gemmi code that builds the backbone of each chain (N, CA, C; Angstrom):
import gemmi

chains = {
    "A": [
        ("MET", (-28.549, 23.397, 24.058), (-27.321, 22.592, 23.948), (-26.324, 23.033, 25.026)),
        ("THR", (-25.701, 22.097, 25.750), (-24.765, 22.447, 26.810), (-23.372, 22.635, 26.248)),
        ("ALA", (-22.509, 23.218, 27.092), (-21.139, 23.497, 26.657), (-20.386, 22.201, 26.370)),
        ("THR", (-20.643, 21.147, 27.206), (-19.897, 19.898, 27.023), (-20.279, 19.216, 25.712)),
        ("GLU", (-21.542, 19.363, 25.301), (-21.984, 18.732, 24.050), (-21.325, 19.392, 22.839)),
        ("GLN", (-20.967, 20.673, 23.022), (-20.418, 21.417, 21.882), (-18.940, 21.104, 21.629)),
        ("HIS", (-18.232, 20.668, 22.662), (-16.788, 20.475, 22.494), (-16.496, 19.295, 21.558)),
        ("PRO", (-15.624, 19.509, 20.578), (-15.371, 18.436, 19.595), (-14.783, 17.160, 20.197)),
        ("ARG", (-14.187, 17.223, 21.392), (-13.552, 16.023, 21.959), (-14.556, 14.890, 22.164)),
        ("HIS", (-15.848, 15.251, 22.258), (-16.880, 14.221, 22.431), (-17.078, 13.401, 21.170)),
        ("ARG", (-16.583, 13.920, 20.051), (-16.726, 13.181, 18.790), (-15.517, 12.283, 18.500)),
        ("LEU", (-14.495, 12.356, 19.367), (-13.325, 11.489, 19.160), (-13.724, 10.028, 19.325)),
        ("ASP", (-13.171, 9.163, 18.492), (-13.477, 7.732, 18.560), (-12.842, 7.150, 19.821)),
        ("GLU", (-13.678, 6.569, 20.676), (-13.191, 6.065, 21.962), (-12.114, 4.993, 21.775)),
        ("LEU", (-12.328, 4.136, 20.790), (-11.398, 3.026, 20.545), (-10.016, 3.541, 20.125)),
        ("LEU", (-10.007, 4.646, 19.390), (-8.745, 5.160, 18.852), (-8.026, 6.093, 19.820)),
        ("GLN", (-8.599, 6.283, 21.010), (-7.925, 7.136, 21.991), (-6.829, 6.375, 22.734)),
        ("ASN", (-6.856, 5.047, 22.634), (-5.768, 4.261, 23.213), (-4.519, 4.476, 22.355)),
        ("PRO", (-3.357, 4.812, 22.976), (-2.170, 5.153, 22.182), (-1.690, 4.032, 21.251)),
        ("VAL", (-1.770, 2.782, 21.708), (-1.293, 1.676, 20.848), (-2.239, 1.478, 19.667)),
        ("ARG", (-3.546, 1.511, 19.945), (-4.515, 1.340, 18.850), (-4.406, 2.504, 17.862)),
        ("PHE", (-4.184, 3.705, 18.405), (-4.005, 4.896, 17.561), (-2.803, 4.684, 16.631)),
        ("SER", (-1.706, 4.172, 17.195), (-0.486, 3.973, 16.403), (-0.664, 2.869, 15.367)),
        ("ILE", (-1.387, 1.814, 15.717), (-1.615, 0.711, 14.769), (-2.357, 1.236, 13.533)),
        ("VAL", (-3.422, 1.971, 13.785), (-4.230, 2.479, 12.665), (-3.437, 3.528, 11.873)),
        ("ALA", (-2.630, 4.331, 12.582), (-1.783, 5.320, 11.883), (-0.808, 4.605, 10.951)),
        ("ALA", (-0.212, 3.512, 11.421), (0.753, 2.766, 10.596), (0.077, 2.169, 9.369)),
        ("LEU", (-1.183, 1.773, 9.529), (-1.896, 1.140, 8.407), (-2.528, 2.152, 7.452)),
        ("ASP", (-2.575, 3.412, 7.868), (-3.291, 4.427, 7.084), (-2.813, 4.495, 5.630)),
        ("ARG", (-1.530, 4.762, 5.410), (-1.018, 4.855, 4.031), (-0.776, 3.481, 3.426)),
        ("ALA", (-0.232, 2.583, 4.237), (0.180, 1.270, 3.715), (-1.017, 0.393, 3.358)),
        ("GLY", (-2.128, 0.527, 4.059), (-3.317, -0.296, 3.785), (-3.202, -1.669, 4.404)),
        ("THR", (-2.192, -2.428, 3.964), (-1.951, -3.771, 4.498), (-0.495, -3.883, 4.939)),
        ("LEU", (-0.289, -4.416, 6.133), (1.071, -4.649, 6.627), (1.120, -5.983, 7.344)),
        ("GLY", (2.310, -6.567, 7.430), (2.489, -7.784, 8.199), (2.495, -7.458, 9.690)),
        ("PHE", (2.226, -8.488, 10.500), (2.206, -8.296, 11.953), (3.537, -7.709, 12.437)),
        ("LYS", (4.638, -8.277, 11.948), (5.969, -7.823, 12.383), (6.245, -6.380, 11.947)),
        ("GLU", (5.763, -6.031, 10.756), (5.966, -4.666, 10.267), (5.248, -3.662, 11.174)),
        ("VAL", (4.035, -4.026, 11.573), (3.279, -3.135, 12.465), (3.959, -3.085, 13.837)),
        ("ARG", (4.382, -4.252, 14.319), (5.046, -4.307, 15.630), (6.290, -3.412, 15.629)),
        ("ASP", (7.092, -3.481, 14.566), (8.304, -2.663, 14.490), (7.971, -1.169, 14.383)),
        ("ALA", (6.904, -0.856, 13.667), (6.530, 0.556, 13.503), (5.996, 1.138, 14.810)),
        ("VAL", (5.199, 0.326, 15.517), (4.534, 0.816, 16.733), (5.436, 0.661, 17.965)),
        ("GLU", (6.421, -0.240, 17.870), (7.379, -0.487, 18.958), (6.698, -0.983, 20.218)),
        ("VAL", (5.983, -2.100, 20.072), (5.367, -2.762, 21.233), (5.687, -4.263, 21.153)),
        ("THR", (5.375, -4.979, 22.239), (5.634, -6.420, 22.233), (4.553, -7.129, 21.411)),
        ("ASP", (4.839, -8.374, 21.031), (3.872, -9.158, 20.249), (2.543, -9.289, 20.991)),
        ("SER", (2.622, -9.570, 22.301), (1.381, -9.794, 23.062), (0.557, -8.507, 23.179)),
        ("ALA", (1.250, -7.381, 23.399), (0.528, -6.100, 23.501), (-0.144, -5.772, 22.168)),
        ("LEU", (0.571, -6.056, 21.075), (0.002, -5.774, 19.757), (-1.194, -6.688, 19.489)),
        ("SER", (-1.055, -7.975, 19.814), (-2.152, -8.935, 19.599), (-3.421, -8.485, 20.305)),
        ("LYS", (-3.240, -8.053, 21.550), (-4.399, -7.646, 22.362), (-5.135, -6.465, 21.708)),
        ("GLN", (-4.355, -5.480, 21.275), (-4.997, -4.283, 20.705), (-5.560, -4.564, 19.302)),
        ("VAL", (-4.893, -5.440, 18.568), (-5.403, -5.805, 17.236), (-6.744, -6.516, 17.385)),
        ("SER", (-6.870, -7.358, 18.425), (-8.145, -8.053, 18.660), (-9.280, -7.061, 18.884)),
        ("SER", (-8.999, -6.004, 19.661), (-10.029, -4.975, 19.895), (-10.426, -4.305, 18.586)),
        ("LEU", (-9.425, -3.983, 17.774), (-9.716, -3.314, 16.496), (-10.451, -4.248, 15.541)),
        ("GLU", (-10.092, -5.529, 15.598), (-10.761, -6.511, 14.732), (-12.216, -6.681, 15.158)),
        ("SER", (-12.458, -6.728, 16.469), (-13.835, -6.866, 16.968), (-14.705, -5.694, 16.533)),
        ("ALA", (-14.089, -4.494, 16.505), (-14.844, -3.297, 16.102), (-15.000, -3.211, 14.584)),
        ("GLY", (-14.319, -4.104, 13.848), (-14.418, -4.082, 12.381), (-13.493, -3.075, 11.742)),
        ("TYR", (-12.527, -2.546, 12.517), (-11.619, -1.535, 11.975), (-10.445, -2.170, 11.216)),
        ("VAL", (-10.069, -3.373, 11.640), (-8.912, -4.040, 11.048), (-9.297, -5.473, 10.689)),
        ("ALA", (-8.853, -5.932, 9.510), (-9.075, -7.335, 9.128), (-7.758, -8.083, 9.297)),
        ("VAL", (-7.837, -9.228, 9.947), (-6.625, -10.021, 10.196), (-6.604, -11.205, 9.234)),
        ("GLY", (-5.523, -11.313, 8.473), (-5.386, -12.428, 7.518), (-4.312, -13.393, 7.981)),
        ("LYS", (-4.562, -14.668, 7.796), (-3.575, -15.693, 8.185), (-3.149, -16.461, 6.938)),
        ("SER", (-1.853, -16.677, 6.806), (-1.360, -17.496, 5.694), (-0.083, -18.188, 6.150)),
        ("PHE", (0.447, -19.048, 5.300), (1.684, -19.746, 5.622), (2.709, -19.511, 4.520)),
        ("ALA", (3.952, -19.235, 4.918), (5.070, -19.180, 3.971), (5.925, -20.389, 4.320)),
        ("GLY", (5.741, -21.492, 3.603), (6.355, -22.763, 3.997), (5.643, -23.250, 5.256)),
        ("LYS", (6.412, -23.404, 6.341), (5.783, -23.821, 7.602), (5.606, -22.642, 8.552)),
        ("MET", (6.056, -21.474, 8.095), (5.987, -20.291, 8.971), (4.642, -19.577, 8.815)),
        ("PRO", (3.913, -19.381, 9.924), (2.656, -18.652, 9.817), (2.894, -17.159, 9.599)),
        ("ARG", (2.078, -16.567, 8.769), (2.193, -15.130, 8.500), (0.840, -14.480, 8.792)),
        ("THR", (0.880, -13.382, 9.539), (-0.338, -12.654, 9.855), (-0.282, -11.290, 9.196)),
        ("SER", (-1.336, -10.939, 8.492), (-1.371, -9.608, 7.877), (-2.528, -8.806, 8.465)),
        ("LEU", (-2.324, -7.512, 8.549), (-3.350, -6.607, 9.078), (-3.746, -5.619, 7.991)),
        ("THR", (-5.039, -5.501, 7.765), (-5.543, -4.587, 6.725), (-6.555, -3.636, 7.355)),
        ("LEU", (-6.401, -2.360, 7.058), (-7.371, -1.372, 7.530), (-8.640, -1.497, 6.689)),
        ("THR", (-9.760, -1.741, 7.346), (-11.018, -1.925, 6.607), (-11.612, -0.571, 6.216)),
        ("ARG", (-12.666, -0.610, 5.426), (-13.342, 0.629, 5.024), (-13.915, 1.355, 6.251)),
        ("GLU", (-14.491, 0.569, 7.166), (-15.044, 1.153, 8.409), (-13.913, 1.781, 9.228)),
        ("GLY", (-12.790, 1.064, 9.294), (-11.637, 1.558, 10.044), (-11.104, 2.852, 9.460)),
        ("ARG", (-11.047, 2.913, 8.135), (-10.540, 4.126, 7.477), (-11.480, 5.306, 7.721)),
        ("ALA", (-12.787, 5.021, 7.654), (-13.771, 6.097, 7.879), (-13.662, 6.616, 9.309)),
        ("ALA", (-13.531, 5.689, 10.264), (-13.418, 6.089, 11.677), (-12.131, 6.876, 11.901)),
        ("TRP", (-11.049, 6.438, 11.253), (-9.751, 7.108, 11.391), (-9.811, 8.527, 10.822)),
        ("LYS", (-10.435, 8.676, 9.653), (-10.549, 10.008, 9.034), (-11.360, 10.947, 9.918)),
        ("ALA", (-12.450, 10.415, 10.485), (-13.301, 11.231, 11.352), (-12.544, 11.623, 12.620)),
        ("HIS", (-11.769, 10.682, 13.149), (-10.972, 10.933, 14.353), (-9.936, 12.032, 14.086)),
        ("LEU", (-9.246, 11.914, 12.946), (-8.233, 12.925, 12.598), (-8.875, 14.295, 12.354)),
        ("ALA", (-10.051, 14.282, 11.727), (-10.742, 15.553, 11.457), (-11.098, 16.243, 12.774)),
        ("THR", (-11.525, 15.454, 13.758), (-11.866, 16.019, 15.070), (-10.608, 16.556, 15.750)),
        ("LEU", (-9.508, 15.800, 15.649), (-8.242, 16.270, 16.246), (-7.808, 17.592, 15.610)),
        ("ARG", (-7.987, 17.698, 14.280), (-7.617, 18.940, 13.572), (-8.473, 20.105, 14.052)),
        ("GLU", (-9.743, 19.785, 14.284), (-10.659, 20.821, 14.769), (-10.208, 21.314, 16.145)),
        ("ILE", (-9.842, 20.363, 17.004), (-9.379, 20.721, 18.354), (-8.074, 21.521, 18.256)),
        ("ALA", (-7.202, 21.090, 17.324), (-5.906, 21.765, 17.161), (-6.060, 23.138, 16.496)),
        ("GLY", (-7.251, 23.400, 15.963), (-7.495, 24.694, 15.320), (-6.918, 24.781, 13.933)),
        ("GLU", (-6.788, 23.627, 13.254), (-6.265, 23.632, 11.879), (-7.139, 22.723, 11.009)),
        ("PRO", (-8.389, 23.129, 10.791), (-9.325, 22.281, 10.065), (-8.917, 21.969, 8.627)),
        ("GLY", (-8.168, 22.855, 8.006), (-7.815, 22.654, 6.592), (-6.520, 21.909, 6.370)),
        ("ARG", (-5.888, 21.398, 7.448), (-4.576, 20.761, 7.329), (-4.570, 19.523, 6.470)),
    ],
    "B": [
        ("MET", (-21.972, 13.475, 35.232), (-20.620, 14.040, 35.247), (-19.912, 13.726, 33.936)),
        ("ASP", (-19.181, 14.705, 33.399), (-18.475, 14.500, 32.142), (-17.165, 13.744, 32.398)),
        ("THR", (-17.051, 12.544, 31.813), (-15.839, 11.746, 32.036), (-14.923, 11.721, 30.805)),
        ("THR", (-15.335, 12.437, 29.755), (-14.500, 12.457, 28.544), (-13.219, 13.221, 28.841)),
        ("PRO", (-12.042, 12.588, 28.644), (-10.806, 13.301, 28.964), (-10.634, 14.532, 28.086)),
        ("THR", (-10.169, 15.606, 28.711), (-9.957, 16.839, 27.955), (-8.685, 16.703, 27.122)),
        ("ILE", (-8.742, 17.245, 25.937), (-7.538, 17.202, 25.085), (-7.295, 18.616, 24.588)),
        ("THR", (-6.085, 19.101, 24.807), (-5.778, 20.479, 24.427), (-5.376, 20.554, 22.960)),
        ("ALA", (-5.323, 21.782, 22.464), (-4.933, 21.983, 21.058), (-3.509, 21.492, 20.821)),
        ("THR", (-2.633, 21.711, 21.793), (-1.235, 21.265, 21.650), (-1.164, 19.749, 21.591)),
        ("GLU", (-1.927, 19.079, 22.471), (-1.938, 17.609, 22.481), (-2.485, 17.065, 21.158)),
        ("ALA", (-3.531, 17.712, 20.663), (-4.126, 17.272, 19.388), (-3.115, 17.408, 18.262)),
        ("ARG", (-2.363, 18.509, 18.270), (-1.351, 18.734, 17.238), (-0.246, 17.669, 17.316)),
        ("LEU", (0.151, 17.337, 18.550), (1.187, 16.309, 18.738), (0.702, 14.953, 18.222)),
        ("LEU", (-0.567, 14.648, 18.491), (-1.139, 13.380, 18.019), (-1.179, 13.339, 16.492)),
        ("LEU", (-1.550, 14.458, 15.891), (-1.614, 14.518, 14.419), (-0.223, 14.344, 13.814)),
        ("ASP", (0.766, 14.973, 14.437), (2.142, 14.834, 13.941), (2.623, 13.396, 14.086)),
        ("ARG", (2.288, 12.784, 15.225), (2.707, 11.390, 15.464), (2.060, 10.462, 14.427)),
        ("ALA", (0.778, 10.693, 14.170), (0.064, 9.854, 13.194), (0.700, 9.983, 11.817)),
        ("ASP", (1.025, 11.215, 11.428), (1.612, 11.446, 10.114), (2.985, 10.785, 10.005)),
        ("ARG", (3.795, 10.945, 11.066), (5.153, 10.374, 11.073), (5.102, 8.849, 10.971)),
        ("LEU", (4.236, 8.248, 11.812), (4.113, 6.778, 11.834), (3.642, 6.233, 10.492)),
        ("SER", (2.637, 6.905, 9.954), (2.050, 6.479, 8.699), (3.093, 6.501, 7.583)),
        ("ARG", (3.868, 7.582, 7.525), (4.907, 7.714, 6.490), (6.017, 6.693, 6.680)),
        ("SER", (6.497, 6.540, 7.928), (7.640, 5.640, 8.135), (7.244, 4.196, 7.872)),
        ("ALA", (6.028, 3.783, 8.271), (5.587, 2.396, 8.031), (5.464, 2.143, 6.528)),
        ("HIS", (4.967, 3.124, 5.807), (4.801, 2.992, 4.363), (6.157, 2.963, 3.654)),
        ("ASN", (7.030, 3.913, 4.022), (8.342, 3.998, 3.366), (9.209, 2.768, 3.632)),
        ("ALA", (9.092, 2.215, 4.840), (9.952, 1.084, 5.202), (9.603, -0.185, 4.432)),
        ("THR", (8.390, -0.283, 3.934), (7.960, -1.553, 3.334), (7.670, -1.478, 1.842)),
        ("ARG", (7.540, -0.280, 1.283), (7.044, -0.191, -0.084), (8.077, -0.115, -1.196)),
        ("TRP", (9.341, 0.225, -0.872), (10.292, 0.460, -1.971), (10.458, -0.744, -2.897)),
        ("PRO", (10.487, -2.019, -2.396), (10.648, -3.126, -3.359), (9.474, -3.218, -4.332)),
        ("TYR", (8.280, -2.914, -3.856), (7.082, -2.991, -4.704), (7.125, -1.906, -5.782)),
        ("ILE", (7.485, -0.684, -5.374), (7.524, 0.433, -6.329), (8.629, 0.204, -7.363)),
        ("THR", (9.795, -0.237, -6.876), (10.913, -0.513, -7.781), (10.540, -1.613, -8.778)),
        ("PHE", (9.907, -2.666, -8.261), (9.561, -3.811, -9.111), (8.572, -3.423, -10.205)),
        ("ILE", (7.508, -2.746, -9.846), (6.481, -2.434, -10.853), (7.037, -1.463, -11.907)),
        ("LEU", (7.901, -0.543, -11.464), (8.518, 0.391, -12.421), (9.443, -0.344, -13.384)),
        ("ALA", (10.335, -1.173, -12.827), (11.309, -1.893, -13.657), (10.601, -2.878, -14.582)),
        ("LEU", (9.570, -3.543, -14.063), (8.817, -4.499, -14.885), (8.153, -3.766, -16.059)),
        ("GLY", (7.592, -2.618, -15.785), (6.928, -1.817, -16.821), (7.906, -1.390, -17.903)),
        ("VAL", (9.053, -0.860, -17.493), (10.051, -0.382, -18.464), (10.573, -1.554, -19.301)),
        ("ALA", (10.931, -2.660, -18.636), (11.515, -3.817, -19.344), (10.519, -4.431, -20.324)),
        ("THR", (9.296, -4.639, -19.890), (8.330, -5.300, -20.781), (7.851, -4.358, -21.889)),
        ("SER", (7.809, -3.067, -21.600), (7.425, -2.104, -22.632), (8.471, -2.089, -23.754)),
        ("MET", (9.742, -1.980, -23.358), (10.818, -1.963, -24.364), (10.914, -3.313, -25.074)),
        ("GLY", (10.764, -4.377, -24.304), (10.872, -5.726, -24.866), (9.789, -6.021, -25.883)),
        ("THR", (8.549, -5.710, -25.562), (7.454, -6.004, -26.494), (7.557, -5.113, -27.743)),
        ("PHE", (7.998, -3.872, -27.547), (8.152, -2.973, -28.705), (9.234, -3.518, -29.641)),
        ("ALA", (10.353, -3.963, -29.049), (11.438, -4.526, -29.861), (10.977, -5.801, -30.558)),
        ("MET", (10.239, -6.651, -29.835), (9.766, -7.911, -30.428), (8.793, -7.658, -31.578)),
        ("ALA", (7.976, -6.620, -31.431), (6.961, -6.333, -32.453), (7.579, -5.841, -33.755)),
        ("LEU", (8.770, -5.252, -33.672), (9.352, -4.620, -34.863), (10.563, -5.348, -35.436)),
        ("THR", (10.971, -6.445, -34.828), (12.175, -7.124, -35.325), (11.843, -8.528, -35.842)),
        ("THR", (12.777, -9.065, -36.595), (12.629, -10.446, -37.109), (13.974, -11.158, -36.974)),
        ("GLY", (13.966, -12.467, -37.143), (15.208, -13.243, -37.151), (15.959, -13.191, -35.832)),
        ("ASP", (17.291, -13.032, -35.923), (18.151, -13.032, -34.732), (17.815, -11.880, -33.783)),
        ("ALA", (17.491, -10.732, -34.378), (17.164, -9.567, -33.548), (15.917, -9.854, -32.706)),
        ("PHE", (14.950, -10.544, -33.326), (13.739, -10.913, -32.583), (14.096, -11.872, -31.434)),
        ("GLY", (14.918, -12.876, -31.751), (15.340, -13.851, -30.732), (16.032, -13.168, -29.563)),
        ("LEU", (16.896, -12.217, -29.886), (17.632, -11.487, -28.846), (16.657, -10.706, -27.960)),
        ("ALA", (15.710, -9.998, -28.613), (14.725, -9.207, -27.856), (13.876, -10.119, -26.973)),
        ("TYR", (13.482, -11.262, -27.517), (12.629, -12.219, -26.797), (13.337, -12.760, -25.554)),
        ("PHE", (14.580, -13.267, -25.748), (15.291, -13.865, -24.616), (15.745, -12.800, -23.611)),
        ("ALA", (16.113, -11.623, -24.099), (16.532, -10.559, -23.183), (15.354, -10.130, -22.303)),
        ("THR", (14.160, -10.009, -22.903), (12.973, -9.614, -22.128), (12.662, -10.665, -21.070)),
        ("LEU", (12.689, -11.943, -21.473), (12.409, -13.016, -20.512), (13.438, -13.032, -19.381)),
        ("ALA", (14.720, -12.856, -19.756), (15.786, -12.885, -18.749), (15.606, -11.755, -17.741)),
        ("VAL", (15.299, -10.563, -18.244), (15.112, -9.413, -17.349), (13.891, -9.639, -16.453)),
        ("MET", (12.810, -10.168, -17.044), (11.591, -10.417, -16.248), (11.868, -11.411, -15.122)),
        ("PHE", (12.553, -12.508, -15.433), (12.841, -13.502, -14.392), (13.786, -12.930, -13.332)),
        ("SER", (14.767, -12.146, -13.773), (15.688, -11.526, -12.801), (14.924, -10.605, -11.867)),
        ("LEU", (14.007, -9.834, -12.432), (13.216, -8.905, -11.614), (12.339, -9.661, -10.615)),
        ("ILE", (11.743, -10.761, -11.073), (10.872, -11.544, -10.182), (11.689, -12.135, -9.027)),
        ("ILE", (12.901, -12.619, -9.332), (13.763, -13.170, -8.274), (14.160, -12.061, -7.292)),
        ("PHE", (14.563, -10.914, -7.827), (14.920, -9.772, -6.976), (13.739, -9.389, -6.077)),
        ("PHE", (12.567, -9.367, -6.678), (11.364, -8.973, -5.937), (11.054, -9.970, -4.809)),
        ("MET", (11.100, -11.276, -5.139), (10.791, -12.302, -4.138), (11.777, -12.223, -2.960)),
        ("LEU", (13.051, -11.965, -3.294), (14.056, -11.876, -2.226), (13.870, -10.618, -1.392)),
        ("SER", (13.570, -9.507, -2.065), (13.509, -8.237, -1.332), (12.235, -8.071, -0.501)),
        ("ILE", (11.188, -8.844, -0.785), (9.974, -8.697, 0.050), (9.895, -9.772, 1.139)),
        ("GLN", (10.955, -10.582, 1.259), (10.933, -11.597, 2.325), (10.754, -10.918, 3.674)),
        ("GLY", (9.755, -11.374, 4.425), (9.487, -10.795, 5.740), (8.577, -9.583, 5.691)),
        ("ARG", (8.286, -9.095, 4.500), (7.350, -7.954, 4.389), (6.460, -8.168, 3.160)),
        ("SER", (5.949, -9.389, 3.058), (5.189, -9.766, 1.864), (3.683, -9.545, 2.011)),
        ("ALA", (3.242, -9.022, 3.155), (1.797, -8.884, 3.390), (1.116, -8.073, 2.294)),
        ("PHE", (1.801, -7.015, 1.833), (1.177, -6.159, 0.826), (0.967, -6.878, -0.503)),
        ("SER", (1.799, -7.911, -0.761), (1.672, -8.622, -2.045), (0.358, -9.402, -2.130)),
        ("HIS", (-0.324, -9.610, -0.992), (-1.622, -10.298, -1.010), (-2.786, -9.308, -0.992)),
        ("SER", (-2.458, -8.021, -1.000), (-3.527, -7.019, -0.857), (-4.242, -6.766, -2.182)),
        ("ARG", (-5.414, -6.208, -2.074), (-6.225, -5.898, -3.255), (-5.534, -4.840, -4.126)),
        ("ARG", (-4.868, -3.885, -3.442), (-4.219, -2.784, -4.174), (-3.111, -3.330, -5.081)),
        ("TRP", (-2.273, -4.222, -4.543), (-1.176, -4.797, -5.325), (-1.719, -5.661, -6.461)),
        ("THR", (-2.781, -6.432, -6.171), (-3.408, -7.260, -7.204), (-3.893, -6.371, -8.347)),
        ("GLY", (-4.426, -5.220, -8.012), (-4.897, -4.264, -9.026), (-3.756, -3.767, -9.900)),
        ("TYR", (-2.608, -3.448, -9.268), (-1.452, -2.964, -10.041), (-0.975, -4.047, -11.015)),
        ("ILE", (-0.847, -5.277, -10.501), (-0.346, -6.371, -11.341), (-1.356, -6.689, -12.455)),
        ("ALA", (-2.637, -6.631, -12.118), (-3.670, -6.901, -13.132), (-3.606, -5.850, -14.242)),
        ("SER", (-3.421, -4.579, -13.875), (-3.379, -3.528, -14.906), (-2.135, -3.697, -15.778)),
        ("TRP", (-0.998, -4.084, -15.165), (0.196, -4.349, -15.974), (-0.076, -5.531, -16.919)),
        ("PHE", (-0.686, -6.596, -16.389), (-0.886, -7.814, -17.171), (-1.794, -7.563, -18.384)),
        ("VAL", (-2.847, -6.787, -18.180), (-3.782, -6.507, -19.289), (-3.048, -5.791, -20.425)),
        ("THR", (-2.244, -4.790, -20.075), (-1.527, -4.046, -21.117), (-0.433, -4.919, -21.758)),
        ("TYR", (0.211, -5.748, -20.943), (1.254, -6.656, -21.467), (0.622, -7.656, -22.442)),
        ("ALA", (-0.552, -8.192, -22.079), (-1.239, -9.157, -22.956), (-1.599, -8.488, -24.282)),
        ("ALA", (-2.005, -7.222, -24.227), (-2.337, -6.489, -25.456), (-1.088, -6.337, -26.328)),
        ("ALA", (0.044, -6.008, -25.686), (1.291, -5.823, -26.440), (1.761, -7.147, -27.053)),
        ("ILE", (1.613, -8.231, -26.318), (2.001, -9.546, -26.842), (1.077, -9.938, -28.014)),
        ("SER", (-0.193, -9.559, -27.908), (-1.135, -9.829, -29.012), (-0.678, -9.132, -30.280)),
        ("VAL", (-0.174, -7.895, -30.132), (0.331, -7.164, -31.306), (1.549, -7.884, -31.882)),
        ("VAL", (2.432, -8.372, -30.996), (3.624, -9.104, -31.455), (3.199, -10.319, -32.281)),
        ("ILE", (2.130, -11.011, -31.818), (1.705, -12.248, -32.495), (0.901, -11.954, -33.768)),
        ("TRP", (-0.098, -11.086, -33.647), (-1.048, -10.913, -34.749), (-0.860, -9.672, -35.618)),
        ("ALA", (-0.035, -8.733, -35.164), (0.178, -7.530, -35.987), (1.667, -7.208, -36.045)),
        ("HIS", (2.448, -8.241, -36.246), (3.900, -8.087, -36.226), (4.378, -7.102, -37.290)),
        ("GLY", (5.240, -6.171, -36.877), (5.811, -5.213, -37.811), (5.026, -3.924, -37.934)),
        ("GLU", (3.872, -3.840, -37.295), (3.070, -2.598, -37.395), (3.458, -1.664, -36.243)),
        ("VAL", (4.012, -0.531, -36.651), (4.609, 0.379, -35.657), (3.570, 1.001, -34.725)),
        ("VAL", (2.473, 1.485, -35.307), (1.514, 2.246, -34.480), (0.883, 1.395, -33.369)),
        ("PRO", (0.299, 0.203, -33.704), (-0.252, -0.602, -32.599), (0.812, -1.020, -31.586)),
        ("ALA", (2.036, -1.299, -32.071), (3.118, -1.690, -31.157), (3.467, -0.545, -30.213)),
        ("ALA", (3.543, 0.669, -30.777), (3.888, 1.833, -29.941), (2.791, 2.101, -28.923)),
        ("ILE", (1.529, 1.964, -29.357), (0.406, 2.241, -28.441), (0.383, 1.231, -27.291)),
        ("THR", (0.447, -0.068, -27.614), (0.329, -1.079, -26.555), (1.551, -1.073, -25.635)),
        ("SER", (2.743, -0.915, -26.213), (3.941, -0.856, -25.366), (3.926, 0.406, -24.513)),
        ("GLY", (3.437, 1.487, -25.084), (3.303, 2.727, -24.320), (2.321, 2.571, -23.171)),
        ("LEU", (1.260, 1.801, -23.435), (0.258, 1.581, -22.377), (0.852, 0.815, -21.185)),
        ("ILE", (1.781, -0.109, -21.482), (2.446, -0.836, -20.387), (3.178, 0.168, -19.493)),
        ("LEU", (3.909, 1.077, -20.146), (4.649, 2.099, -19.390), (3.707, 2.954, -18.558)),
        ("VAL", (2.614, 3.377, -19.184), (1.655, 4.241, -18.478), (1.086, 3.508, -17.264)),
        ("ALA", (0.662, 2.236, -17.465), (0.072, 1.468, -16.360), (1.074, 1.321, -15.217)),
        ("ALA", (2.339, 1.023, -15.563), (3.367, 0.831, -14.527), (3.667, 2.143, -13.804)),
        ("PHE", (3.785, 3.226, -14.570), (4.097, 4.524, -13.958), (2.953, 4.994, -13.057)),
        ("VAL", (1.731, 4.807, -13.517), (0.579, 5.237, -12.705), (0.528, 4.423, -11.403)),
        ("SER", (0.739, 3.102, -11.511), (0.716, 2.242, -10.326), (1.808, 2.657, -9.338)),
        ("ALA", (3.034, 2.853, -9.873), (4.166, 3.228, -9.005), (3.928, 4.592, -8.354)),
        ("ALA", (3.429, 5.530, -9.145), (3.184, 6.875, -8.607), (2.095, 6.841, -7.554)),
        ("ARG", (1.062, 6.065, -7.805), (-0.066, 5.963, -6.864), (0.423, 5.375, -5.542)),
        ("GLU", (1.263, 4.349, -5.632), (1.753, 3.711, -4.414), (2.723, 4.618, -3.668)),
        ("ALA", (3.572, 5.326, -4.437), (4.544, 6.223, -3.799), (3.847, 7.367, -3.078)),
        ("ARG", (2.718, 7.813, -3.618), (1.999, 8.953, -3.026), (0.944, 8.546, -2.038)),
        ("ALA", (0.740, 7.233, -1.857), (-0.349, 6.742, -0.976), (-0.214, 7.325, 0.424)),
    ],
}
model = gemmi.Model(1)
for chain_id, residues in chains.items():
    chain = gemmi.Chain(chain_id)
    for i, (resn, *xyz) in enumerate(residues, 1):
        res = gemmi.Residue()
        res.name, res.seqid = resn, gemmi.SeqId(i, " ")
        for name, pos in zip(("N", "CA", "C"), xyz):
            atom = gemmi.Atom()
            atom.name, atom.element = name, gemmi.Element(name[0])
            atom.pos, atom.b_iso = gemmi.Position(*pos), 0.0
            res.add_atom(atom)
        chain.add_residue(res)
    model.add_chain(chain)
structure = gemmi.Structure()
structure.add_model(model)
structure.setup_entities()
C-alpha cells in the first residue's frame, strides 16, 4: 500500500468538496427539508449559483427537489436524501479523522 | 500523479465548524414556529379533551368551545408564521409528528364520546396527547 492511498483525504466525497455544495448539504443536515429561499439565505449565494449546485446534488441523488404552488407562486423545496445523508456523514467522519478528532 | 488536493488538520477543523454553524443556524431560523405549534397544540388539546371528558352541561360547552377556539387560533398563527418557510410542513418528519398527535387526539375524543366521566381513560389518553407533542417538539428541537 502506498502513502497516498493511506491518507484519509482520498476518501473525501468529491462532490462535497465544492464549498457551495458543502454548505447546501450542511444547511440541510439538521433541517432535513428546507425551501429554496431558506437554503439560499443560509448559504448566501445567488439563485442561479444555488440552482446550478442543487442540480449537481440532485443528479448524484444526494438532494431531492420538490415543486409545489402556493396560490400562483411556485415553491421549491430541497430534501436531503438517505444517500445524501450517508455521503455527508462519511465526508464529516473523514474530515474528523484528518482533523485528528475522530470522537467529536 | 496524485491530484487530490491536500487538506490540513486546521482546514478540516474549520470545515467541520462551518458545517456545524450552518446546520444549526438553518435549523434554528426555520423551526421555531413548528416547535411552538406542536407544543401549544398538544397542551391545548390535552387539557381540552380532559376537561370535556369530565364535565357536563355548561361546563362541557365551555370546554368544547374553548378548545376549538384555541385550536383554530393556533392554526391561524401557524399558517401566518410559516409563510415563506413552509417547505418543512410537506416533509415526512412533520407528517409523522402531526399523525402521532392526531392518533392520540382521536383516542382522547373517543373517550369523551364513549367513556364520558371516566377519569382513568381520560387521564391516560389526554396524557398521551401531551407525551406525543412533547416528544415531537423535543425531537425537532434536538434534530
